[in-house]
C-alpha atoms as an extended CHARMM CRD file, in Angstrom:
* protein
*
       278  EXT
         1         1  MET       CA           -106.3100000000     -245.1180000000     -146.1100000000  PROA      1               0.0000000000
         2         2  ALA       CA           -107.0480000000     -243.1190000000     -143.5120000000  PROA      2               0.0000000000
         3         3  GLN       CA           -107.5280000000     -244.4950000000     -139.6360000000  PROA      3               0.0000000000
         4         4  ILE       CA           -110.9470000000     -244.5790000000     -138.6520000000  PROA      4               0.0000000000
         5         5  THR       CA           -111.2900000000     -244.3630000000     -135.1120000000  PROA      5               0.0000000000
         6         6  ALA       CA           -113.9370000000     -244.9100000000     -132.4410000000  PROA      6               0.0000000000
         7         7  ASP       CA           -113.7790000000     -241.3350000000     -131.3780000000  PROA      7               0.0000000000
         8         8  MET       CA           -113.9390000000     -240.2910000000     -135.1330000000  PROA      8               0.0000000000
         9         9  VAL       CA           -117.1150000000     -242.3570000000     -135.1670000000  PROA      9               0.0000000000
        10        10  LYS       CA           -118.7230000000     -241.2340000000     -131.9820000000  PROA      10              0.0000000000
        11        11  GLU       CA           -117.9440000000     -237.7100000000     -133.3040000000  PROA      11              0.0000000000
        12        12  LEU       CA           -119.5070000000     -237.5830000000     -136.1040000000  PROA      12              0.0000000000
        13        13  ARG       CA           -122.7780000000     -240.0110000000     -134.7620000000  PROA      13              0.0000000000
        14        14  ASP       CA           -123.1390000000     -237.4730000000     -132.0500000000  PROA      14              0.0000000000
        15        15  ALA       CA           -122.9480000000     -234.6300000000     -134.4840000000  PROA      15              0.0000000000
        16        16  THR       CA           -125.4280000000     -235.8850000000     -136.8660000000  PROA      16              0.0000000000
        17        17  ASN       CA           -127.7430000000     -238.6760000000     -134.7000000000  PROA      17              0.0000000000
        18        18  VAL       CA           -127.1160000000     -241.0220000000     -137.6980000000  PROA      18              0.0000000000
        19        19  SER       CA           -126.6730000000     -244.7060000000     -136.6270000000  PROA      19              0.0000000000
        20        20  MET       CA           -122.5850000000     -245.9400000000     -135.9730000000  PROA      20              0.0000000000
        21        21  MET       CA           -122.4560000000     -247.7360000000     -138.9760000000  PROA      21              0.0000000000
        22        22  GLU       CA           -123.6680000000     -245.1540000000     -141.5720000000  PROA      22              0.0000000000
        23        23  CYS       CA           -121.0350000000     -242.4630000000     -139.9630000000  PROA      23              0.0000000000
        24        24  LYS       CA           -118.2420000000     -245.2350000000     -140.2750000000  PROA      24              0.0000000000
        25        25  HSD       CA           -119.1220000000     -245.6560000000     -144.1340000000  PROA      25              0.0000000000
        26        26  ALA       CA           -118.5680000000     -241.9970000000     -144.8150000000  PROA      26              0.0000000000
        27        27  LEU       CA           -116.0610000000     -241.2500000000     -142.7570000000  PROA      27              0.0000000000
        28        28  VAL       CA           -114.2790000000     -243.7650000000     -145.1150000000  PROA      28              0.0000000000
        29        29  GLU       CA           -115.2650000000     -242.3590000000     -147.6570000000  PROA      29              0.0000000000
        30        30  ALA       CA           -114.2110000000     -238.9890000000     -146.9820000000  PROA      30              0.0000000000
        31        31  SER       CA           -110.9280000000     -240.4400000000     -145.5430000000  PROA      31              0.0000000000
        32        32  GLY       CA           -111.2050000000     -239.3350000000     -141.8500000000  PROA      32              0.0000000000
        33        33  ASP       CA           -112.3310000000     -235.9410000000     -142.4940000000  PROA      33              0.0000000000
        34        34  ILE       CA           -115.3550000000     -235.1220000000     -140.4730000000  PROA      34              0.0000000000
        35        35  ALA       CA           -116.4690000000     -232.1450000000     -142.4940000000  PROA      35              0.0000000000
        36        36  LYS       CA           -116.8940000000     -233.7460000000     -145.7530000000  PROA      36              0.0000000000
        37        37  ALA       CA           -118.2090000000     -237.1610000000     -143.9240000000  PROA      37              0.0000000000
        38        38  THR       CA           -121.3320000000     -234.8490000000     -142.6100000000  PROA      38              0.0000000000
        39        39  LYS       CA           -121.6100000000     -233.2160000000     -146.3560000000  PROA      39              0.0000000000
        40        40  LEU       CA           -121.8690000000     -236.6300000000     -147.4810000000  PROA      40              0.0000000000
        41        41  LEU       CA           -124.6310000000     -237.7700000000     -144.7140000000  PROA      41              0.0000000000
        42        42  ARG       CA           -126.5990000000     -234.4520000000     -145.8390000000  PROA      42              0.0000000000
        43        43  GLU       CA           -126.4170000000     -235.4580000000     -149.2060000000  PROA      43              0.0000000000
        44        44  LYS       CA           -128.0230000000     -238.6380000000     -148.6440000000  PROA      44              0.0000000000
        45        45  GLY       CA           -130.9960000000     -237.5540000000     -146.6160000000  PROA      45              0.0000000000
        46        46  ILE       CA           -130.0400000000     -239.1010000000     -143.3970000000  PROA      46              0.0000000000
        47        47  ALA       CA           -127.8070000000     -236.1610000000     -141.2960000000  PROA      47              0.0000000000
        48        48  VAL       CA           -130.9940000000     -235.3350000000     -138.5910000000  PROA      48              0.0000000000
        49        49  ALA       CA           -128.4930000000     -232.4490000000     -137.1300000000  PROA      49              0.0000000000
        50        50  ALA       CA           -125.7730000000     -231.8340000000     -139.3710000000  PROA      50              0.0000000000
        51        51  LYS       CA           -125.7130000000     -227.9930000000     -137.7270000000  PROA      51              0.0000000000
        52        52  LYS       CA           -124.2610000000     -229.8220000000     -134.3440000000  PROA      52              0.0000000000
        53        53  ALA       CA           -121.0050000000     -230.3810000000     -135.9990000000  PROA      53              0.0000000000
        54        54  SER       CA           -119.9610000000     -227.1730000000     -136.4800000000  PROA      54              0.0000000000
        55        55  ARG       CA           -121.2370000000     -226.1280000000     -132.2320000000  PROA      55              0.0000000000
        56        56  THR       CA           -119.0050000000     -226.1790000000     -129.0940000000  PROA      56              0.0000000000
        57        57  ALA       CA           -120.5310000000     -227.4470000000     -125.7940000000  PROA      57              0.0000000000
        58        58  ASN       CA           -119.5360000000     -224.1510000000     -123.8220000000  PROA      58              0.0000000000
        59        59  GLN       CA           -121.8830000000     -223.0050000000     -120.9620000000  PROA      59              0.0000000000
        60        60  GLY       CA           -121.9710000000     -219.1210000000     -120.7040000000  PROA      60              0.0000000000
        61        61  LEU       CA           -124.7320000000     -216.0870000000     -121.2510000000  PROA      61              0.0000000000
        62        62  ILE       CA           -125.0530000000     -213.4960000000     -123.9630000000  PROA      62              0.0000000000
        63        63  ALA       CA           -125.5800000000     -210.1080000000     -122.6140000000  PROA      63              0.0000000000
        64        64  SER       CA           -126.2540000000     -206.1040000000     -124.4480000000  PROA      64              0.0000000000
        65        65  VAL       CA           -126.2990000000     -202.3870000000     -123.0320000000  PROA      65              0.0000000000
        66        66  ILE       CA           -127.5550000000     -200.1590000000     -125.4110000000  PROA      66              0.0000000000
        67        67  THR       CA           -126.8050000000     -196.5310000000     -124.4940000000  PROA      67              0.0000000000
        68        68  ASP       CA           -129.3850000000     -194.1550000000     -123.3620000000  PROA      68              0.0000000000
        69        69  ASP       CA           -129.8920000000     -192.4460000000     -126.7780000000  PROA      69              0.0000000000
        70        70  GLY       CA           -130.4850000000     -195.6370000000     -128.4550000000  PROA      70              0.0000000000
        71        71  LYS       CA           -127.5680000000     -194.5910000000     -130.9170000000  PROA      71              0.0000000000
        72        72  ILE       CA           -124.7660000000     -197.8870000000     -129.6620000000  PROA      72              0.0000000000
        73        73  GLY       CA           -125.4200000000     -200.9750000000     -128.8110000000  PROA      73              0.0000000000
        74        74  SER       CA           -123.2350000000     -204.1600000000     -127.8390000000  PROA      74              0.0000000000
        75        75  LEU       CA           -123.5150000000     -207.6070000000     -127.6380000000  PROA      75              0.0000000000
        76        76  ILE       CA           -121.3700000000     -210.2400000000     -126.4030000000  PROA      76              0.0000000000
        77        77  GLU       CA           -120.7620000000     -214.0370000000     -125.3620000000  PROA      77              0.0000000000
        78        78  VAL       CA           -118.8040000000     -214.9210000000     -122.4070000000  PROA      78              0.0000000000
        79        79  ASN       CA           -118.4920000000     -218.6680000000     -121.4570000000  PROA      79              0.0000000000
        80        80  CYS       CA           -117.7480000000     -220.7420000000     -118.7580000000  PROA      80              0.0000000000
        81        81  GLU       CA           -117.3820000000     -224.2330000000     -117.8120000000  PROA      81              0.0000000000
        82        82  THR       CA           -120.7000000000     -224.8370000000     -116.0730000000  PROA      82              0.0000000000
        83        83  ASP       CA           -124.2390000000     -224.1680000000     -115.8050000000  PROA      83              0.0000000000
        84        84  PHE       CA           -123.9130000000     -223.5010000000     -112.1340000000  PROA      84              0.0000000000
        85        85  VAL       CA           -121.1250000000     -220.9320000000     -112.8170000000  PROA      85              0.0000000000
        86        86  ALA       CA           -123.5280000000     -219.1990000000     -115.5800000000  PROA      86              0.0000000000
        87        87  ARG       CA           -125.9440000000     -218.7470000000     -112.7820000000  PROA      87              0.0000000000
        88        88  ASN       CA           -123.2350000000     -217.2570000000     -110.0410000000  PROA      88              0.0000000000
        89        89  GLN       CA           -124.7790000000     -213.7960000000     -109.8350000000  PROA      89              0.0000000000
        90        90  SER       CA           -120.4930000000     -212.7550000000     -109.3090000000  PROA      90              0.0000000000
        91        91  PHE       CA           -120.0810000000     -214.3730000000     -113.1320000000  PROA      91              0.0000000000
        92        92  GLN       CA           -123.4150000000     -212.1530000000     -114.0640000000  PROA      92              0.0000000000
        93        93  ALA       CA           -121.7710000000     -209.4450000000     -112.4420000000  PROA      93              0.0000000000
        94        94  LEU       CA           -118.8910000000     -209.5060000000     -114.5610000000  PROA      94              0.0000000000
        95        95  VAL       CA           -120.5430000000     -210.2900000000     -117.8530000000  PROA      95              0.0000000000
        96        96  ALA       CA           -122.7710000000     -207.0850000000     -117.3370000000  PROA      96              0.0000000000
        97        97  GLN       CA           -119.9630000000     -205.0110000000     -116.4440000000  PROA      97              0.0000000000
        98        98  LEU       CA           -117.8420000000     -206.5700000000     -120.3220000000  PROA      98              0.0000000000
        99        99  ALA       CA           -120.8080000000     -205.7310000000     -122.0740000000  PROA      99              0.0000000000
       100       100  LYS       CA           -120.6070000000     -201.8360000000     -121.1660000000  PROA      100             0.0000000000
       101       101  LYS       CA           -117.1720000000     -202.0900000000     -122.1370000000  PROA      101             0.0000000000
       102       102  ALA       CA           -118.2550000000     -203.6700000000     -125.3320000000  PROA      102             0.0000000000
       103       103  CYS       CA           -120.1080000000     -200.7360000000     -125.9600000000  PROA      103             0.0000000000
       104       104  ALA       CA           -116.6760000000     -198.4140000000     -126.0160000000  PROA      104             0.0000000000
       105       105  THR       CA           -114.2030000000     -200.5980000000     -128.2950000000  PROA      105             0.0000000000
       106       106  ASP       CA           -114.6620000000     -202.1130000000     -132.0200000000  PROA      106             0.0000000000
       107       107  ALA       CA           -111.8400000000     -204.1280000000     -131.3110000000  PROA      107             0.0000000000
       108       108  ASN       CA           -111.7520000000     -207.7530000000     -129.0870000000  PROA      108             0.0000000000
       109       109  LEU       CA           -113.0400000000     -207.3170000000     -126.2680000000  PROA      109             0.0000000000
       110       110  ALA       CA           -110.8570000000     -210.1870000000     -124.4450000000  PROA      110             0.0000000000
       111       111  ASP       CA           -107.9810000000     -208.2810000000     -125.2240000000  PROA      111             0.0000000000
       112       112  GLU       CA           -108.9840000000     -205.1770000000     -123.0890000000  PROA      112             0.0000000000
       113       113  VAL       CA           -110.3970000000     -207.2730000000     -120.4660000000  PROA      113             0.0000000000
       114       114  LYS       CA           -107.6660000000     -209.9180000000     -119.5120000000  PROA      114             0.0000000000
       115       115  ALA       CA           -107.1410000000     -208.5850000000     -116.1790000000  PROA      115             0.0000000000
       116       116  GLU       CA           -110.7930000000     -208.6190000000     -115.1660000000  PROA      116             0.0000000000
       117       117  VAL       CA           -111.1060000000     -211.8570000000     -116.7820000000  PROA      117             0.0000000000
       118       118  THR       CA           -108.0490000000     -213.4940000000     -114.6860000000  PROA      118             0.0000000000
       119       119  ALA       CA           -109.1520000000     -211.8360000000     -111.2600000000  PROA      119             0.0000000000
       120       120  LYS       CA           -112.6250000000     -213.5250000000     -111.8810000000  PROA      120             0.0000000000
       121       121  ILE       CA           -111.2280000000     -216.5430000000     -112.3610000000  PROA      121             0.0000000000
       122       122  ALA       CA           -109.0800000000     -216.9210000000     -109.8060000000  PROA      122             0.0000000000
       123       123  GLU       CA           -112.1530000000     -215.7820000000     -107.2120000000  PROA      123             0.0000000000
       124       124  ILE       CA           -114.7890000000     -218.6000000000     -108.9970000000  PROA      124             0.0000000000
       125       125  GLY       CA           -111.9670000000     -221.0690000000     -110.0430000000  PROA      125             0.0000000000
       126       126  GLU       CA           -113.3710000000     -221.9390000000     -113.3120000000  PROA      126             0.0000000000
       127       127  ASN       CA           -112.4100000000     -220.5840000000     -116.7530000000  PROA      127             0.0000000000
       128       128  ILE       CA           -113.7580000000     -218.2770000000     -118.1010000000  PROA      128             0.0000000000
       129       129  VAL       CA           -113.7240000000     -216.7550000000     -121.9830000000  PROA      129             0.0000000000
       130       130  VAL       CA           -114.6960000000     -213.7360000000     -123.8120000000  PROA      130             0.0000000000
       131       131  ARG       CA           -115.8170000000     -215.4590000000     -126.7480000000  PROA      131             0.0000000000
       132       132  ARG       CA           -117.2210000000     -212.7510000000     -128.9830000000  PROA      132             0.0000000000
       133       133  ASN       CA           -118.5900000000     -209.6160000000     -129.1990000000  PROA      133             0.0000000000
       134       134  ILE       CA           -119.9720000000     -206.6340000000     -131.5130000000  PROA      134             0.0000000000
       135       135  ARG       CA           -120.6550000000     -203.0480000000     -131.0420000000  PROA      135             0.0000000000
       136       136  TYR       CA           -123.3420000000     -201.2130000000     -133.6400000000  PROA      136             0.0000000000
       137       137  ALA       CA           -123.1870000000     -197.5120000000     -133.9720000000  PROA      137             0.0000000000
       138       138  LEU       CA           -126.5470000000     -195.7640000000     -135.6230000000  PROA      138             0.0000000000
       139       139  GLY       CA           -125.5240000000     -194.7720000000     -138.7040000000  PROA      139             0.0000000000
       140       140  GLY       CA           -128.2220000000     -191.3500000000     -139.7360000000  PROA      140             0.0000000000
       141       141  THR       CA           -131.8760000000     -191.5340000000     -138.2780000000  PROA      141             0.0000000000
       142       142  GLY       CA           -132.8360000000     -195.0840000000     -136.4280000000  PROA      142             0.0000000000
       143       143  LYS       CA           -132.6480000000     -197.2050000000     -133.3140000000  PROA      143             0.0000000000
       144       144  ILE       CA           -130.4700000000     -199.5650000000     -131.7620000000  PROA      144             0.0000000000
       145       145  ALA       CA           -132.1440000000     -201.9240000000     -129.8810000000  PROA      145             0.0000000000
       146       146  SER       CA           -131.1900000000     -205.9930000000     -128.4900000000  PROA      146             0.0000000000
       147       147  TYR       CA           -133.3960000000     -208.8810000000     -126.7510000000  PROA      147             0.0000000000
       148       148  ILE       CA           -131.9330000000     -211.3970000000     -124.4050000000  PROA      148             0.0000000000
       149       149  HSD       CA           -133.9780000000     -214.7490000000     -124.2140000000  PROA      149             0.0000000000
       150       150  LEU       CA           -133.5990000000     -217.8510000000     -122.1880000000  PROA      150             0.0000000000
       151       151  GLY       CA           -132.0350000000     -216.2340000000     -119.6660000000  PROA      151             0.0000000000
       152       152  GLY       CA           -129.0190000000     -214.9530000000     -121.6250000000  PROA      152             0.0000000000
       153       153  LYS       CA           -128.7410000000     -218.2030000000     -123.8780000000  PROA      153             0.0000000000
       154       154  VAL       CA           -129.6240000000     -216.3200000000     -127.1010000000  PROA      154             0.0000000000
       155       155  GLY       CA           -129.0180000000     -213.0700000000     -127.9280000000  PROA      155             0.0000000000
       156       156  VAL       CA           -129.9650000000     -210.3800000000     -130.3360000000  PROA      156             0.0000000000
       157       157  LEU       CA           -128.6330000000     -206.7520000000     -131.8110000000  PROA      157             0.0000000000
       158       158  ILE       CA           -130.4580000000     -204.7350000000     -134.8370000000  PROA      158             0.0000000000
       159       159  GLU       CA           -129.9550000000     -201.5170000000     -136.3640000000  PROA      159             0.0000000000
       160       160  VAL       CA           -133.4020000000     -200.3050000000     -137.6790000000  PROA      160             0.0000000000
       161       161  ASN       CA           -133.4460000000     -196.6720000000     -139.9790000000  PROA      161             0.0000000000
       162       162  CYS       CA           -136.1440000000     -194.0600000000     -140.9190000000  PROA      162             0.0000000000
       163       163  ALA       CA           -136.5000000000     -191.5220000000     -142.7050000000  PROA      163             0.0000000000
       164       164  LYS       CA           -137.9520000000     -188.8780000000     -139.8040000000  PROA      164             0.0000000000
       165       165  ALA       CA           -136.6910000000     -187.5860000000     -136.3730000000  PROA      165             0.0000000000
       166       166  GLU       CA           -140.2320000000     -188.2530000000     -135.2680000000  PROA      166             0.0000000000
       167       167  THR       CA           -140.6860000000     -191.9380000000     -135.9100000000  PROA      167             0.0000000000
       168       168  VAL       CA           -137.8070000000     -192.8180000000     -133.6360000000  PROA      168             0.0000000000
       169       169  THR       CA           -140.0850000000     -191.6000000000     -130.8000000000  PROA      169             0.0000000000
       170       170  ASN       CA           -143.2520000000     -193.5130000000     -132.1120000000  PROA      170             0.0000000000
       171       171  SER       CA           -144.3650000000     -196.1440000000     -129.6020000000  PROA      171             0.0000000000
       172       172  VAL       CA           -145.3220000000     -197.9620000000     -133.0890000000  PROA      172             0.0000000000
       173       173  PHE       CA           -142.0290000000     -198.0690000000     -134.4100000000  PROA      173             0.0000000000
       174       174  GLY       CA           -140.4340000000     -199.1740000000     -131.0910000000  PROA      174             0.0000000000
       175       175  GLU       CA           -143.4260000000     -202.5050000000     -131.2180000000  PROA      175             0.0000000000
       176       176  LEU       CA           -141.9080000000     -203.0920000000     -134.6240000000  PROA      176             0.0000000000
       177       177  VAL       CA           -138.4120000000     -202.9660000000     -133.6610000000  PROA      177             0.0000000000
       178       178  LYS       CA           -139.1930000000     -205.0690000000     -130.9000000000  PROA      178             0.0000000000
       179       179  ASP       CA           -140.8930000000     -207.8200000000     -132.8660000000  PROA      179             0.0000000000
       180       180  LEU       CA           -137.8700000000     -207.6320000000     -135.3440000000  PROA      180             0.0000000000
       181       181  THR       CA           -135.4620000000     -208.5270000000     -132.6440000000  PROA      181             0.0000000000
       182       182  LEU       CA           -138.0310000000     -211.7820000000     -131.5750000000  PROA      182             0.0000000000
       183       183  GLN       CA           -138.3330000000     -212.7200000000     -134.7820000000  PROA      183             0.0000000000
       184       184  ILE       CA           -134.2280000000     -213.3400000000     -135.4530000000  PROA      184             0.0000000000
       185       185  ALA       CA           -134.1480000000     -214.9630000000     -131.8120000000  PROA      185             0.0000000000
       186       186  ALA       CA           -136.7540000000     -217.4710000000     -132.8060000000  PROA      186             0.0000000000
       187       187  SER       CA           -135.8540000000     -218.3550000000     -136.0910000000  PROA      187             0.0000000000
       188       188  SER       CA           -132.5510000000     -218.1850000000     -136.4480000000  PROA      188             0.0000000000
       189       189  PRO       CA           -131.9420000000     -216.0500000000     -140.1010000000  PROA      189             0.0000000000
       190       190  ARG       CA           -128.5140000000     -216.2180000000     -141.4070000000  PROA      190             0.0000000000
       191       191  PHE       CA           -128.7210000000     -213.5880000000     -143.5540000000  PROA      191             0.0000000000
       192       192  LEU       CA           -131.1510000000     -210.0370000000     -144.2450000000  PROA      192             0.0000000000
       193       193  VAL       CA           -131.8200000000     -210.7570000000     -147.5260000000  PROA      193             0.0000000000
       194       194  ALA       CA           -131.5100000000     -213.2740000000     -150.5660000000  PROA      194             0.0000000000
       195       195  ASN       CA           -128.1850000000     -210.9600000000     -151.9900000000  PROA      195             0.0000000000
       196       196  ASP       CA           -126.5960000000     -211.4650000000     -149.1540000000  PROA      196             0.0000000000
       197       197  VAL       CA           -126.3930000000     -215.3200000000     -149.4420000000  PROA      197             0.0000000000
       198       198  PRO       CA           -122.7730000000     -215.7570000000     -151.0530000000  PROA      198             0.0000000000
       199       199  ALA       CA           -122.6690000000     -217.8850000000     -154.6300000000  PROA      199             0.0000000000
       200       200  ASP       CA           -120.3560000000     -220.7680000000     -152.6010000000  PROA      200             0.0000000000
       201       201  VAL       CA           -123.3620000000     -221.0510000000     -150.0790000000  PROA      201             0.0000000000
       202       202  ILE       CA           -126.0800000000     -221.4740000000     -152.6510000000  PROA      202             0.0000000000
       203       203  ALA       CA           -123.6120000000     -223.2740000000     -154.7420000000  PROA      203             0.0000000000
       204       204  ALA       CA           -123.3300000000     -225.6970000000     -152.2590000000  PROA      204             0.0000000000
       205       205  GLU       CA           -126.7730000000     -226.0170000000     -151.5690000000  PROA      205             0.0000000000
       206       206  ARG       CA           -127.9960000000     -226.5220000000     -154.8870000000  PROA      206             0.0000000000
       207       207  GLU       CA           -125.4950000000     -229.3430000000     -155.3570000000  PROA      207             0.0000000000
       208       208  ILE       CA           -127.0050000000     -231.2860000000     -152.3120000000  PROA      208             0.0000000000
       209       209  TYR       CA           -130.7350000000     -230.9780000000     -153.3940000000  PROA      209             0.0000000000
       210       210  ALA       CA           -129.3110000000     -232.2600000000     -156.9900000000  PROA      210             0.0000000000
       211       211  LYS       CA           -127.9810000000     -235.0730000000     -154.7470000000  PROA      211             0.0000000000
       212       212  GLN       CA           -131.0470000000     -235.6330000000     -153.0380000000  PROA      212             0.0000000000
       213       213  MET       CA           -133.0400000000     -236.0470000000     -156.2490000000  PROA      213             0.0000000000
       214       214  LYS       CA           -130.8850000000     -237.8020000000     -158.0500000000  PROA      214             0.0000000000
       215       215  ASP       CA           -133.0510000000     -240.7900000000     -159.1590000000  PROA      215             0.0000000000
       216       216  LYS       CA           -135.9680000000     -238.0050000000     -160.0510000000  PROA      216             0.0000000000
       217       217  PRO       CA           -136.2790000000     -237.7360000000     -163.8030000000  PROA      217             0.0000000000
       218       218  ALA       CA           -133.3690000000     -235.0670000000     -164.9200000000  PROA      218             0.0000000000
       219       219  GLN       CA           -136.1770000000     -232.7290000000     -166.4770000000  PROA      219             0.0000000000
       220       220  ILE       CA           -137.7940000000     -232.2500000000     -162.9650000000  PROA      220             0.0000000000
       221       221  VAL       CA           -134.5060000000     -231.9480000000     -161.1050000000  PROA      221             0.0000000000
       222       222  GLY       CA           -133.8790000000     -228.1770000000     -161.9040000000  PROA      222             0.0000000000
       223       223  LYS       CA           -137.4110000000     -227.2050000000     -160.4770000000  PROA      223             0.0000000000
       224       224  ILE       CA           -136.9950000000     -228.8260000000     -157.6600000000  PROA      224             0.0000000000
       225       225  VAL       CA           -134.0460000000     -227.4630000000     -156.9600000000  PROA      225             0.0000000000
       226       226  ASP       CA           -134.8330000000     -224.0730000000     -157.5540000000  PROA      226             0.0000000000
       227       227  GLY       CA           -138.0370000000     -224.6570000000     -155.1950000000  PROA      227             0.0000000000
       228       228  LYS       CA           -135.8320000000     -226.2700000000     -152.7330000000  PROA      228             0.0000000000
       229       229  ILE       CA           -134.1780000000     -222.7320000000     -153.1120000000  PROA      229             0.0000000000
       230       230  LYS       CA           -136.7170000000     -220.6170000000     -152.2670000000  PROA      230             0.0000000000
       231       231  LYS       CA           -137.3360000000     -222.5640000000     -149.3740000000  PROA      231             0.0000000000
       232       232  PHE       CA           -134.0110000000     -222.1020000000     -148.4120000000  PROA      232             0.0000000000
       233       233  TYR       CA           -134.4560000000     -218.1520000000     -148.7710000000  PROA      233             0.0000000000
       234       234  THR       CA           -137.6850000000     -218.1220000000     -146.7920000000  PROA      234             0.0000000000
       235       235  GLU       CA           -135.8560000000     -220.5060000000     -143.7100000000  PROA      235             0.0000000000
       236       236  SER       CA           -132.8110000000     -218.2440000000     -144.1610000000  PROA      236             0.0000000000
       237       237  CYS       CA           -133.2650000000     -214.5220000000     -144.5910000000  PROA      237             0.0000000000
       238       238  LEU       CA           -134.6670000000     -212.4460000000     -142.6150000000  PROA      238             0.0000000000
       239       239  MET       CA           -136.9360000000     -210.0490000000     -144.8970000000  PROA      239             0.0000000000
       240       240  ASP       CA           -138.2900000000     -213.7650000000     -146.2440000000  PROA      240             0.0000000000
       241       241  GLN       CA           -139.0310000000     -215.5440000000     -143.5490000000  PROA      241             0.0000000000
       242       242  PRO       CA           -142.6660000000     -215.3700000000     -142.2780000000  PROA      242             0.0000000000
       243       243  PHE       CA           -143.6570000000     -213.0340000000     -139.3510000000  PROA      243             0.0000000000
       244       244  VAL       CA           -143.9480000000     -215.4030000000     -136.3680000000  PROA      244             0.0000000000
       245       245  LYS       CA           -146.7550000000     -213.8000000000     -135.0540000000  PROA      245             0.0000000000
       246       246  GLU       CA           -148.6140000000     -213.6370000000     -138.7230000000  PROA      246             0.0000000000
       247       247  PRO       CA           -147.0280000000     -216.4560000000     -140.5930000000  PROA      247             0.0000000000
       248       248  LYS       CA           -149.2010000000     -215.6320000000     -143.5340000000  PROA      248             0.0000000000
       249       249  GLN       CA           -147.1130000000     -212.0820000000     -143.9590000000  PROA      249             0.0000000000
       250       250  SER       CA           -143.4180000000     -212.2980000000     -144.1890000000  PROA      250             0.0000000000
       251       251  ILE       CA           -140.7690000000     -209.3210000000     -142.8540000000  PROA      251             0.0000000000
       252       252  SER       CA           -140.5130000000     -207.8550000000     -145.8510000000  PROA      252             0.0000000000
       253       253  GLN       CA           -144.3180000000     -207.3460000000     -146.0320000000  PROA      253             0.0000000000
       254       254  LEU       CA           -144.9150000000     -206.2390000000     -142.0740000000  PROA      254             0.0000000000
       255       255  VAL       CA           -142.1600000000     -203.9170000000     -142.9280000000  PROA      255             0.0000000000
       256       256  ALA       CA           -143.9700000000     -202.5420000000     -145.9100000000  PROA      256             0.0000000000
       257       257  ALA       CA           -147.0730000000     -201.9610000000     -144.2730000000  PROA      257             0.0000000000
       258       258  LYS       CA           -145.6880000000     -199.8490000000     -141.6940000000  PROA      258             0.0000000000
       259       259  ASN       CA           -143.9200000000     -197.9090000000     -144.2370000000  PROA      259             0.0000000000
       260       260  LYS       CA           -147.2500000000     -197.1780000000     -145.5680000000  PROA      260             0.0000000000
       261       261  GLU       CA           -149.1570000000     -196.6660000000     -142.3110000000  PROA      261             0.0000000000
       262       262  PHE       CA           -146.6570000000     -194.3490000000     -141.2600000000  PROA      262             0.0000000000
       263       263  GLY       CA           -145.7790000000     -192.5590000000     -144.6410000000  PROA      263             0.0000000000
       264       264  GLU       CA           -141.8980000000     -193.8770000000     -143.9270000000  PROA      264             0.0000000000
       265       265  THR       CA           -138.7620000000     -195.7170000000     -145.1350000000  PROA      265             0.0000000000
       266       266  ILE       CA           -137.8550000000     -198.2880000000     -142.5290000000  PROA      266             0.0000000000
       267       267  THR       CA           -135.1410000000     -200.3280000000     -143.0090000000  PROA      267             0.0000000000
       268       268  VAL       CA           -133.4150000000     -203.2080000000     -141.0360000000  PROA      268             0.0000000000
       269       269  LYS       CA           -129.5670000000     -202.4300000000     -142.0040000000  PROA      269             0.0000000000
       270       270  ARG       CA           -128.0300000000     -204.8290000000     -140.0000000000  PROA      270             0.0000000000
       271       271  PHE       CA           -128.6840000000     -207.5830000000     -137.1590000000  PROA      271             0.0000000000
       272       272  VAL       CA           -126.2530000000     -210.2760000000     -135.4640000000  PROA      272             0.0000000000
       273       273  ARG       CA           -127.8260000000     -213.7950000000     -133.0980000000  PROA      273             0.0000000000
       274       274  TYR       CA           -125.7160000000     -215.0970000000     -131.0360000000  PROA      274             0.0000000000
       275       275  GLN       CA           -126.2670000000     -217.8040000000     -129.2440000000  PROA      275             0.0000000000
       276       276  VAL       CA           -124.0730000000     -219.4620000000     -126.7040000000  PROA      276             0.0000000000
       277       277  GLY       CA           -122.0010000000     -222.1710000000     -127.7240000000  PROA      277             0.0000000000
       278       278  ALA       CA           -123.1550000000     -221.9370000000     -131.1660000000  PROA      278             0.0000000000
């Protein structure tokens, strides 16, 4: 049997906010595998912060640059050791510089800017890591946009397409794109639409929900699980989420209303959301 150490119990406790005893029992059952223990606690319905188990404790900033024509945009996360350095003007200048460079590459930015980062480490005296970067280049007619929230702790990059060139400069279209970035920042969708959710993710969720309902009559478990999956879609898929400014309206309904207003075919093509340390 795997040895369960106090450090392992503490790690699971910190990740789930479950009692030390429950954490130890879960680790014993999972033979010391923290990921499996976390899943066991979810199945029992007592883990209140299971997602925290996959997060790191890094500080840093998220930044974005959109080209003047709105056709190319970048989003990057640069980590440091302390929030004090994240608020340092020299560090912030480095991050802004790297975000601009990220507009010109689809490669791993960290490999391309080693010299700049090494020099800044020597200057500041704290480790700096370019954790991730992404670049969107507009395909067709539309707009690339970004939004940086909480002083650089959360960032969003989005591509929204349309059929008419004149729509791109329409202020109402611009407001819609901005609302979409705010929605993503606030509601943390994982997918664009339900069809994007991998089958194994749905299977895992159904398994967890079914185990949570194990004491219910068998004939109603299926309906309850179906209802929970529907709720999962409304929480996890952008187009199914309630619009934060008008919760009675879904994002898909919001876009459909704008299409009717413009006589347009506006589509959200893709998005990404970064959060420092997540």
